[in-house]
LODO-244385 format. One record per residue (C-alpha): residue in three letters; x, y, z. Coordinates in steps of 0.2 Angstrom, whole numbers, padded with zeros to 4 digits, always signed. Example, Ala and Ser with C-alpha at 12.3 -4.5 7.8 and 13.67 -1.06 7.14 Angstrom:
% residues 2
ALA+0062-0022+0039SER+0068-0005+0036
END
This chain:
% residues 652
MET-1609+0431+0014ALA-1624+0420+0017PRO-1641+0430+0017LYS-1648+0434+0034ALA-1662+0422+0039SER-1678+0428+0045ALA-1686+0425+0062PHE-1703+0423+0054ASP-1709+0412+0040ILE-1726+0419+0040LYS-1731+0437+0038LEU-1738+0443+0055THR-1742+0461+0060PRO-1735+0467+0076GLU-1753+0465+0084GLN-1754+0447+0077GLN-1737+0443+0084ARG-1743+0450+0101GLN-1759+0439+0101LEU-1750+0424+0095ALA-1737+0426+0110ILE-1751+0428+0122ARG-1760+0413+0116LEU-1744+0402+0117CYS-1739+0408+0134ASP-1757+0404+0140GLU-1755+0387+0133VAL-1739+0384+0142GLN-1745+0391+0159HIS-1761+0380+0158ALA-1751+0365+0154LEU-1739+0368+0169ASP-1754+0370+0180ALA-1762+0354+0174ARG-1748+0342+0174GLY-1749+0326+0183SER-1734+0327+0194THR-1726+0342+0202GLU-1708+0347+0201ARG-1706+0343+0220GLU-1713+0326+0218VAL-1701+0321+0203ASP-1686+0328+0213TYR-1691+0317+0228TRP-1691+0302+0217HIS-1673+0307+0211GLN-1668+0308+0230LEU-1674+0290+0232TYR-1664+0284+0218GLU-1649+0293+0224GLN-1652+0287+0242ALA-1651+0304+0248ARG-1654+0308+0266THR-1672+0311+0269ARG-1673+0314+0288LEU-1662+0330+0286GLY-1672+0345+0294GLN-1683+0334+0304SER-1683+0330+0322MET-1671+0316+0325PRO-1674+0303+0340TRP-1657+0308+0347PRO-1641+0316+0340GLY-1632+0304+0328ALA-1647+0294+0325ALA-1648+0284+0308ASP-1653+0293+0292LEU-1653+0278+0280THR-1663+0277+0263SER-1669+0262+0255TYR-1658+0254+0242LEU-1673+0245+0234GLY-1676+0259+0221THR-1658+0260+0216GLN-1656+0241+0214ASN-1672+0239+0204VAL-1669+0254+0193ASP-1651+0249+0189ALA-1656+0231+0185LEU-1669+0236+0173HIS-1658+0250+0166ALA-1643+0238+0163ARG-1655+0226+0154LEU-1661+0239+0143MET-1644+0245+0138LYS-1638+0227+0136THR-1652+0224+0124ILE-1653+0239+0113ALA-1634+0244+0112VAL-1630+0230+0100GLU-1622+0230+0083PRO-1631+0235+0073ILE-1644+0245+0083TRP-1657+0244+0070THR-1661+0231+0057VAL-1667+0240+0041GLU-1680+0234+0029GLY-1684+0243+0013TRP-1699+0242+0001GLY-1698+0241-0018ASP-1682+0247-0026ALA-1676+0252-0009ALA-1675+0234-0003ASP-1658+0232-0011ARG-1651+0247-0003ALA-1657+0242+0015PRO-1640+0234+0020ILE-1631+0251+0015VAL-1644+0261+0025GLU-1642+0249+0040GLU-1623+0250+0040PHE-1624+0269+0037HIS-1634+0272+0053GLN-1623+0261+0063TRP-1608+0270+0058LYS-1616+0287+0062ALA-1623+0281+0078GLU-1606+0277+0084GLU-1600+0294+0078GLU-1614+0303+0087ARG-1611+0293+0103LEU-1629+0288+0103GLN-1627+0275+0116SER-1624+0289+0130VAL-1640+0297+0124LEU-1650+0281+0125ASP-1642+0278+0142ARG-1649+0295+0149TRP-1665+0294+0140SER-1669+0276+0147LEU-1664+0281+0165ASN-1676+0297+0164ALA-1690+0285+0158LEU-1688+0274+0173LEU-1687+0288+0186GLU-1699+0300+0179PRO-1717+0299+0172ARG-1709+0299+0154GLY-1693+0300+0145LEU-1693+0314+0132LEU-1679+0315+0119GLU-1677+0330+0107CYS-1669+0326+0090TYR-1665+0342+0081GLU-1654+0346+0066GLY-1636+0351+0070THR-1629+0366+0060ASP-1612+0372+0059THR-1603+0386+0050ARG-1588+0386+0038ALA-1579+0397+0027VAL-1582+0394+0008ARG-1575+0401-0008LYS-1588+0402-0022GLU-1591+0411-0038ILE-1606+0422-0040TRP-1613+0435-0053ALA-1612+0451-0043LYS-1622+0466-0049LEU-1611+0481-0055LEU-1612+0498-0047LEU-1619+0510-0059HIS-1620+0529-0060PRO-1630+0540-0072SER-1620+0547-0087VAL-1623+0555-0105ASN-1618+0545-0120ALA-1605+0556-0130GLU-1611+0550-0147THR-1630+0550-0145GLY-1632+0562-0131MET-1644+0551-0122PRO-1643+0547-0103GLU-1637+0530-0098MET-1631+0520-0083VAL-1612+0516-0084PRO-1602+0505-0072VAL-1591+0514-0058PHE-1573+0509-0058LYS-1560+0511-0044ALA-1543+0519-0046ASP-1535+0503-0050GLY-1547+0500-0065GLN-1557+0487-0056PRO-1576+0489-0056GLU-1586+0492-0040PHE-1600+0481-0035GLU-1617+0486-0028MET-1619+0480-0009ASP-1635+0478+0001ALA-1639+0485+0018ALA-1629+0471+0027GLY-1613+0474+0016ARG-1615+0459+0005HIS-1614+0458-0014VAL-1630+0458-0023GLU-1632+0442-0034VAL-1641+0443-0050GLU-1648+0430-0061ASP-1655+0441-0075ASP-1644+0442-0090SER-1650+0460-0094VAL-1643+0466-0078PRO-1625+0472-0079ALA-1615+0460-0068ALA-1598+0452-0067GLN-1592+0435-0061ILE-1581+0436-0045GLN-1575+0424-0031ILE-1580+0428-0014ASP-1577+0421+0004SER-1593+0417+0013THR-1597+0410+0030GLU-1612+0399+0027PRO-1621+0386+0038ILE-1620+0368+0035GLN-1630+0353+0042VAL-1621+0340+0051GLY-1635+0328+0055PRO-1646+0325+0070GLN-1641+0331+0088TYR-1650+0325+0104ARG-1656+0333+0120VAL-1663+0322+0134LEU-1677+0333+0142PRO-1681+0332+0161TYR-1700+0331+0165SER-1699+0348+0174ASP-1693+0357+0159SER-1704+0349+0145LEU-1722+0348+0140ILE-1733+0339+0129PHE-1749+0347+0123PRO-1762+0342+0128GLY-1757+0333+0144HIS-1773+0323+0144ALA-1771+0316+0126ARG-1777+0298+0126ASP-1769+0294+0109ARG-1754+0301+0099ASP-1766+0308+0086GLU-1773+0320+0099ILE-1755+0328+0102TRP-1753+0345+0094GLY-1737+0351+0102TYR-1722+0349+0112GLY-1712+0361+0122LYS-1695+0363+0132ARG-1689+0376+0144PHE-1671+0383+0142TRP-1661+0398+0146ARG-1650+0410+0136ARG-1639+0424+0140ILE-1643+0441+0133PRO-1628+0442+0122GLU-1632+0425+0115LEU-1650+0432+0111GLU-1643+0447+0103ALA-1630+0437+0092GLY-1645+0426+0087ALA-1655+0441+0082LYS-1641+0448+0071LYS-1641+0431+0062GLY-1659+0431+0060ASP-1663+0417+0072TYR-1673+0429+0084ASP-1683+0444+0080THR-1672+0460+0084ASP-1687+0470+0091ALA-1692+0456+0102VAL-1675+0453+0110ALA-1673+0472+0113SER-1689+0472+0122LEU-1683+0459+0135THR-1679+0466+0152ARG-1661+0465+0158THR-1665+0456+0174SER-1661+0437+0177GLU-1675+0424+0176ARG-1664+0410+0182GLU-1671+0402+0198PRO-1664+0388+0208THR-1672+0371+0205PRO-1675+0359+0219THR-1661+0348+0213LEU-1649+0363+0215GLU-1656+0367+0232ARG-1654+0350+0238SER-1636+0349+0233GLY-1633+0366+0241GLN-1629+0374+0224GLY-1636+0392+0222ILE-1638+0404+0208ALA-1624+0416+0207THR-1629+0435+0205GLN-1631+0438+0186GLU-1628+0456+0179ASN-1625+0463+0162ALA-1618+0450+0151THR-1622+0435+0162VAL-1641+0439+0164GLU-1651+0423+0158LYS-1668+0424+0151GLU-1680+0409+0153LEU-1687+0404+0136TRP-1699+0390+0130GLU-1697+0382+0112LEU-1713+0375+0106LEU-1716+0363+0091ILE-1734+0366+0087LEU-1746+0359+0074GLN-1756+0374+0070ASP-1764+0383+0055LEU-1756+0400+0056ASP-1757+0406+0038GLY-1774+0399+0033SER-1766+0385+0022GLY-1769+0371+0034GLU-1761+0364+0049ARG-1742+0362+0049TRP-1728+0360+0061TYR-1721+0377+0067LEU-1706+0380+0078ALA-1709+0395+0090THR-1699+0403+0104ILE-1707+0413+0118ASN-1703+0422+0134LEU-1716+0417+0147ASN-1713+0431+0159GLN-1715+0445+0147GLN-1726+0436+0134VAL-1714+0440+0120LEU-1713+0430+0103LEU-1695+0429+0098ARG-1698+0418+0082CYS-1710+0407+0073LYS-1703+0397+0058PHE-1710+0383+0048ASP-1702+0366+0052PRO-1696+0358+0036ILE-1695+0340+0044GLN-1714+0339+0047ILE-1711+0324+0058PRO-1712+0327+0077ARG-1694+0327+0083TYR-1699+0325+0101ILE-1699+0307+0105SER-1708+0301+0121VAL-1705+0284+0129VAL-1717+0278+0143LEU-1711+0261+0150PHE-1726+0259+0162PRO-1741+0267+0153ARG-1757+0273+0160PRO-1774+0268+0154ASP-1780+0286+0153ARG-1767+0295+0143VAL-1751+0293+0132THR-1742+0309+0137GLU-1735+0301+0153GLY-1735+0285+0163PHE-1730+0278+0180SER-1713+0281+0187LEU-1704+0265+0193ILE-1699+0273+0209GLY-1712+0287+0211HIS-1727+0276+0208LYS-1723+0257+0209LEU-1710+0256+0223VAL-1713+0272+0233THR-1723+0264+0247VAL-1711+0249+0248ILE-1696+0261+0248GLU-1703+0272+0262GLU-1708+0257+0272HIS-1690+0249+0269THR-1683+0266+0274ALA-1692+0266+0291VAL-1687+0248+0294ARG-1669+0251+0290ASN-1668+0266+0302MET-1678+0257+0315ARG-1665+0242+0315ALA-1650+0253+0314ASP-1656+0264+0329ARG-1661+0249+0339SER-1644+0240+0336SER-1635+0256+0340LEU-1644+0257+0357ALA-1640+0239+0360VAL-1622+0241+0356GLN-1620+0258+0365ALA-1633+0256+0379PRO-1635+0272+0390ILE-1628+0272+0407LYS-1639+0275+0423ARG-1632+0286+0436LEU-1641+0287+0453THR-1645+0305+0458GLY-1632+0312+0470ALA-1619+0299+0465LEU-1600+0302+0467TRP-1597+0299+0448HIS-1596+0314+0436PRO-1593+0310+0418GLN-1583+0326+0416ASP-1571+0322+0430GLN-1570+0303+0427PRO-1573+0300+0408PHE-1581+0283+0405GLY-1570+0271+0394PRO-1557+0257+0394SER-1545+0257+0409GLN-1554+0271+0418THR-1558+0271+0437ILE-1575+0276+0443ASP-1578+0280+0461VAL-1595+0274+0468ARG-1602+0272+0486ASP-1613+0258+0480MET-1612+0246+0465ARG-1629+0251+0460GLU-1625+0269+0458VAL-1619+0267+0440GLU-1627+0254+0429GLN-1628+0251+0410MET-1646+0249+0403GLN-1651+0232+0397ILE-1658+0234+0379THR-1661+0219+0368ASP-1655+0219+0350VAL-1667+0219+0335PRO-1679+0205+0336ASN-1680+0192+0322SER-1697+0199+0317VAL-1689+0215+0311ILE-1676+0205+0301ASP-1690+0195+0292TRP-1700+0211+0289GLU-1685+0219+0280ARG-1682+0203+0269GLY-1701+0202+0265LEU-1700+0220+0258GLU-1686+0215+0247ARG-1697+0200+0240ILE-1711+0212+0238ALA-1701+0224+0227GLU-1695+0209+0217ARG-1714+0205+0214LEU-1718+0223+0209VAL-1704+0225+0197GLY-1701+0207+0191VAL-1683+0207+0194ASN-1677+0193+0205ASP-1660+0191+0213ILE-1652+0181+0199ALA-1658+0194+0186SER-1651+0208+0196GLY-1634+0200+0198GLN-1636+0193+0216THR-1634+0176+0223VAL-1649+0167+0230GLN-1649+0164+0249ASP-1664+0152+0249SER-1661+0133+0246LYS-1669+0131+0229THR-1665+0119+0216LEU-1657+0124+0200GLY-1673+0121+0190GLU-1683+0133+0201VAL-1670+0146+0199GLN-1670+0145+0181MET-1689+0145+0179ALA-1689+0161+0190THR-1676+0169+0180GLU-1684+0165+0164GLN-1701+0173+0170SER-1691+0188+0176PHE-1684+0190+0158VAL-1702+0189+0151ARG-1707+0204+0162MET-1692+0214+0158ASP-1694+0210+0139LEU-1711+0219+0140VAL-1702+0235+0146VAL-1688+0233+0133ARG-1701+0232+0119ARG-1710+0248+0125PHE-1693+0257+0123GLN-1690+0249+0106GLU-1706+0256+0099SER-1699+0274+0103MET-1683+0269+0095GLU-1692+0265+0079ASP-1698+0283+0079LEU-1681+0289+0082PHE-1674+0280+0067GLN-1687+0288+0056VAL-1683+0306+0062ARG-1664+0304+0061HIS-1665+0295+0044GLU-1675+0310+0037MET-1662+0322+0045TRP-1647+0313+0037LYS-1656+0314+0020ARG-1658+0332+0022ALA-1640+0334+0028ILE-1633+0325+0013THR-1644+0334+0000ALA-1641+0351+0007PRO-1633+0364-0005ASN-1617+0365+0006ALA-1617+0347+0012VAL-1600+0340+0017PRO-1595+0325+0006MET-1595+0309+0015THR-1586+0293+0011MET-1588+0276+0019PRO-1575+0270+0031SER-1565+0255+0027GLY-1574+0245+0040MET-1591+0249+0033GLN-1585+0244+0015GLN-1579+0227+0022THR-1595+0223+0031LEU-1605+0227+0016GLN-1594+0216+0005ALA-1595+0202+0018ARG-1614+0203+0017GLY-1613+0202-0002VAL-1616+0220-0006PRO-1604+0226-0020VAL-1596+0243-0016ASP-1591+0251-0032ASP-1590+0269-0026PRO-1587+0272-0007SER-1596+0289-0008ILE-1612+0292+0002THR-1624+0298-0011PRO-1643+0304-0008ALA-1648+0290-0019MET-1642+0277-0006LEU-1654+0284+0007ASN-1669+0288-0004GLY-1684+0276-0003ARG-1695+0269+0011TYR-1686+0261+0025ARG-1690+0255+0042GLY-1678+0253+0056LYS-1683+0239+0069PRO-1672+0237+0084ARG-1662+0221+0083GLY-1659+0217+0101SER-1671+0208+0113VAL-1669+0201+0131GLU-1665+0184+0123THR-1651+0190+0112ALA-1644+0200+0127ASP-1639+0184+0136PRO-1623+0178+0127ARG-1623+0161+0136ALA-1640+0157+0131LEU-1636+0161+0113ARG-1620+0151+0113ALA-1630+0136+0120ASP-1643+0138+0107PHE-1630+0139+0093THR-1621+0123+0099GLN-1637+0113+0101MET-1642+0119+0083LEU-1626+0112+0076HIS-1630+0095+0085ALA-1647+0095+0078LEU-1644+0101+0060PRO-1635+0085+0053ALA-1649+0074+0059MET-1662+0085+0051LEU-1652+0086+0035GLN-1651+0067+0034THR-1670+0066+0037PHE-1674+0079+0024PRO-1661+0077+0010MET-1669+0091+0000LEU-1663+0103+0013GLN-1645+0099+0008GLN-1649+0106-0009VAL-1657+0122-0001LEU-1641+0125+0009LEU-1630+0121-0005MET-1637+0133-0017ASN-1639+0147-0004PRO-1622+0155+0001ASN-1630+0167+0012ALA-1635+0153+0024ALA-1617+0149+0026LYS-1612+0167+0029ALA-1626+0169+0042MET-1620+0154+0051LEU-1602+0159+0051GLU-1607+0177+0057GLN-1618+0170+0071PHE-1603+0159+0076VAL-1591+0174+0077ARG-1604+0184+0087VAL-1609+0171+0100TYR-1592+0166+0104ARG-1586+0184+0105ILE-1571+0183+0093PRO-1563+0200+0093ASN-1556+0200+0075LYS-1573+0197+0065GLN-1566+0202+0049ALA-1553+0189+0049PHE-1567+0176+0048LEU-1580+0185+0038GLY-1568+0194+0025ALA-1575+0201+0009SER-1588+0192-0001ASN-1575+0184-0012GLN-1565+0177+0003VAL-1579+0168+0011GLY-1578+0149+0009GLN-1589+0141-0004PRO-1606+0134+0003GLN-1602+0117-0004ALA-1591+0114+0011LEU-1606+0115+0023PRO-1612+0097+0022GLY-1594+0091+0025MET-1591+0102+0039LEU-1607+0095+0047GLY-1599+0078+0047MET-1609+0071+0032GLY-1604+0066+0015ALA-1607+0076-0001PRO-1625+0078-0006PRO-1631+0067-0019MET-1633+0074-0037ALA-1648+0072-0048PRO-1645+0063-0064GLY-1637+0074-0077MET-1632+0087-0064ALA-1615+0094-0066PRO-1603+0095-0051PRO-1603+0112-0042PRO-1589+0124-0046GLY-1575+0128-0034PRO-1565+0118-0022THR-1572+0104-0011ILE-1567+0097+0006PRO-1561+0079+0005GLN-1571+0067+0015
END
């Protein structure tokens, strides 16, 4: 069996553990008290996005009055969210650059990360991460190393069990092995019932095969952390260099903690000191949806924990990143371990930054649109209530009139007895004036100005009589404003690439790493890019080196029609340019990658499903000498004494 892990990588006395727990708990509590937005505020912003009913529990004008919420927040958030996902969820997600010897392996790293991103379902993670960043002051993503266990059979040198004896020949005491009844030797076991492995040849040992359950690394895993359950220390940091820690709140059942203590993930004494009372409290979101917390007893009791990634000097050897887990209510330290990654695995994205701090920014709904949304909500309810009154106007009944609604219900084909025609009359109420309609439309225009998403960009038709040129100019400028938001998100995606690349390197080089082989699609893509694949195995040497992953997509590349139009116009302009500058023909003639890139762009912009049929392997791509002929030109002139190019040519 694998040796039991330790919950502490540094030697701390019980008193030192207690002092560290108190200090970390104080830091968490102070950060919660000093954060910029409260949990109730953030929940209110989510209500506006969900178009939840906001007049519940308030005094309504009359029974059945309108309870409408503005759709401006939902419309603008969804428009920006869709543009973000359309831009970043491309293939490949990152364009990889390498330095030095790693430059030749950059295509392999690029295709590897695209393959693994599809396996990890990274698009769904980016989807939730970007939505949180739009609704809340920040979007925080935790990227952690996933571990799994598997049964392995391996050979070890196990220490023999010895007992004292006397040598019959010399009469001297000695240690001799202990044998079972079947003649097999017995082996020494440790306190956990595992064989004691030896490396010293002087220690009596025998080589045996054992079955062991050992942890294996399976690459990066992801958690999108809500604002209410996450912290950045300190919250007032103005620059990323000032950040010294991150934290997340989570809950674990008592049996899970006890099982983790047996494996060494948590300290056994710390888990035993926790009370057996539940610490799970209903959140505003659960309260709003009517979901309560069921009674928790015995095995269902959940404890509230905080996991902290902190940059501290805990052993006197300098500041390093440590992973600590605490219970805030009882101020108990469950573990404190050295983080082997040494790269902050918490990645924050702020789409609308503040000038005074980097830990959080402005929420699209909660800060930029909240007043317009509330005004629009009031106007919608006003218009709905007034229209309801106009359509279903109240009835006036003269005091002492013969008509009683209970005896003679009001409705079609009903008879009402009156002594005078003025005893029963319907009130005359005018419908909503045009000023209210114009008011509501004006609020929609204001929201567009604040967010920068016009009707066309959000997928709506334009009602105003504008020319096509005006619509195109407004849409282009709308794309410019959205492109700023996209680029802010892409900066955080560059950090995500560095973290996940480091984790995949560790997963491949781990002692119990699972062998990986390139899928056939990855091999064909690399061959089409001119990268030979002699061995399809993924080796650590492929990922070693300095790499940078830059997001490939942009707002411009997210518009397929614009890409198609640009490609078609380029084809019309290229022959004229080649005739004007004959030397460019030689450049294209001697550069097969140019022909491959042009063919790849053609397949992409016209959305041809079977890309491989066009691209094929590197030896299947047409010779670049055909390029000038395909462009409607004759063969390029050859310099005196220059031999004709090898390979087939297309007749003119």
